[in-house]
Structure formats: structure tokens, C-alpha cells
N, C-alpha and C positions, 0 to 999 in steps of 0.2 A: 319479670315478676310483677312490676307495676301494671303492665299491659293486662296480665291475667286478672288482677284485682279490679281493673276498670271493666273488664268483661263481666266479672261477678256483680259489680255494682249495676251495670246495665241490665243484667239478667234479672236482678231483684226489682229494679224499676219496672221492667216489663211485667213481671209476676204481679206486682202490686197494682199496676194499671188494669191487668186482667181481673184482679180481686175486686176492685171498685166497679168495673164494668159488670161483672157477674152479680155483685150485691145489688146494684141499681136495677139490673134486668129482673131479678127476683122480686125486688120491692115493687117495681112497676107492675109486674104480673099480679101480685097480691092486691094491689090497688085496683087494677082493671077487673079482677074477679070479685072485688068487694069482700075480700077476706081480711077481717080485722082482728081475728083471734084464733085460738086453737093451736094445734101442734105446729102448723107451718109457720105461724108468726112467732111462736115460741122458739123454733129452731133459728129463724132469721135473727131474732133478738139475741140469741146465744152466740151466733157467729159474730155479730157486730160488737157485742160486749167483750167477747174474747179478743177480738182484734184490738180494741181499745185498751184492754187490760195488758196484753202483751207489749204494746207500745209503752205504757206506763212502767211496766217492769223493766224494760230496756233502759228507759230514761231515768230510772230511780225515783219515779213519782209515786204518790199514794195510789193504791188500788184496793178494792174491797173484796175481790174474789167472789163476787155474787154473779155467777155466770148464767143463771137461769131466770132472771127477771123478765117479765113480759113487758115489752115496750110497745107504745103506739107506733103506727107506721110513720107518723111525722117525726117522732123521736128517732126512729131507725134511719130516716133520710138524713137528718142532721148528723147522726153519729157516723154514717158512711162518709159523708163529705168531709167532716172535720178530722176523723181518724185517718182517712186515706191521705189527705193533704199533709198532715203531720208526719205520717210514715214516709211519704215521698220526700219531704224536706229532710227528714232524718237520714234516709238512705243516701241522698245526694251529699250530705255532709260527711259521710264516712270516708276515711282514708283507707287505702288498701289493707293495712294490717288490722283495722278495726273490726273486720268481719270475724276475726278469730278471738276477739275480746270475750272474756267470760263474764256472764251476768248472773248474779245471785238473786234468787227470788224464793218466795214461799207459795206453794200451790194451794188450791182450794181445800185440801185436806190437812193443811198445816205442815206439810213436809218441805224441807229446805232443799233446793237444787241449785246447781251451777251449770249453765248451758251457754254455748257460744252464740254470738249474734247471728252468725250464718245459719246455725241450726234452728234458732228461734224464728228467723225470717222464713225459712223453709217450712217449718211447722205451721206458721200462720197461714201461708198460702194453701197448704194441703188441708188444713182443718176446715176452712171454708168450703173447699171443693166437696169434701165428704158430706157435710151437712146440707149443702145445696142439692146434692143428689138425693138425700133423704126427703127434702121438700118436694122435689119433682116426683118422686115415687109416691108420696102421700097424695099429691094432687092428681096424678094419673090414676091411682087406685080408686079415687073418689069421683072419677069421670070428668075431671076438669082439664082444661088445656094446660100444656106445659111448654117450656122453652128449653133450648139448649144453652148451657153456659160453659161448654167445653172450651178449653184453652185454644184449640185450633179454630173454633168459631170466632173467638176474640181476634186471633191473628188475622184471619181472613178479612174481618171487618176493619181492623186497624190498618192493614196494608191497603185496603180499598180506599180508606179515607185519606191516606198519605198521597195518593195519586192525583 
């Protein structure tokens, strides 16, 4: 059983490394394309604010449920680095049974919920993937270059760096 929980911890560490890798790739692309506002930056801001908010919910810290603030790209970079570092520390600190711990929180509409840490971590990873896909679609539809942030692309790059 402990071995299974170690596998789960390693799985989430890898998912959150992918999340940071993807967020940074999108941020770098927006900077390279000199995109400083609009729906693409709004979506990236939303991803990063949501990641930070979920971490605060899990840790029982104050959060304001303001998911749609438009951040400057410099603020996005700081939020990516800080939030991911703190998520990685948090995940590393979890014992096997902690993944099933239930977290109480209030969503942005004021409704109260209780969700397991495992399900929250899964949601955070999927949430960013969804919105990064929207960003790439918007950029492609406006004739701009896009990048792949697929998990398999991360794995290929990550495995290449380990050699």
C-alpha cells in the first residue's frame, strides 16, 4: 500500500513539473510574439491565478476567488515560479494517506464543497491543459505561431535532458 502511495506522489510531481513547463512555454511564446493583453493573456492569467488559489485552498490560506484578473506577463512569470515551487514542496511533504484527505473550500460562486487532495491535484493539472489549448487555438486562428504543450512533448524533452 505504501508503495502505491509513493507511486501516486511521484505521478503528481511529474504532472506538476509538466504544468510548470507548459506554463513557462506559453508565457515565453506570448513574450516572443509581443502579446501583452487580450484573451490569450487573460486565459494565462486565469490558469496561474487558479493554480495559486487551489494551493491556498488546500493549505487553508486566504484566497479571494478572483480568477479573471488580467496580470502583466512579469506577474505571470513570478506566479508560475512561486506557485509551482510551493506545490512541489507541498506534494513532497504528503504522506501516502494524505492524498485522500478532504479539503473544505468555497468556490467563486459562494458554494461550499469538500474534495480530496488527490482530486484537487488532478483537477489543477487538467484545468491548465484545457485553457492552454484554448490559448493555442486563439493564436492559430489569428495567424500566429503556436507551440505544443502536450504531456508527451514534456516527457520526451524531460527524458532527453536526463540522459
